[in-house]
Residue, then its C-alpha position, 0 to 999 in steps of 0.5 A: m516276683r513277677f511283672f509285666f510290661n505293658i505298653r502304652d500308647k493310643l492303643e494298649i498292649e497288655d502283657g500277658v506272660g510277664r518275667e520274674f525278676a528278684l528285685t524290682s529295680d531289675a524290672v525297671v532296669f529291664a523297662k529301660h532296656l526295652a524303651a531303647d530297643i523299642r526307640c531304636l526300632e520306632t521311626t517316628v517319636r510319639p510322645a504318649l509311648a510308654i512302658e508300664v511295669v506292674a508287679e504281680n500283687d503290687g500294681q504299677v511300679h513305674r512308667e518309662v516313657v519311650f521318647d522323652 
C-alpha cells in the first residue's frame, strides 16, 4: 500500500510521491525515523511541526509530532 508523509507546520508540504509499505505499522515507524531526522537538523523547536501519515485509500492513519 502507498503511504504519503505530509509535513504540517505554518506551511504545509504535501508528499506527492509517497512510499510503498506492506503494513501501516511500517509506515508509522518510517514517520518516527523521519521525525528524528528532522529533529536533528532543525535549529529551533517548532511545537506545531508534525508528520501526517496518509494511506492511499484510507486517509490519515497517524500523526507524528516532531518536537514533543
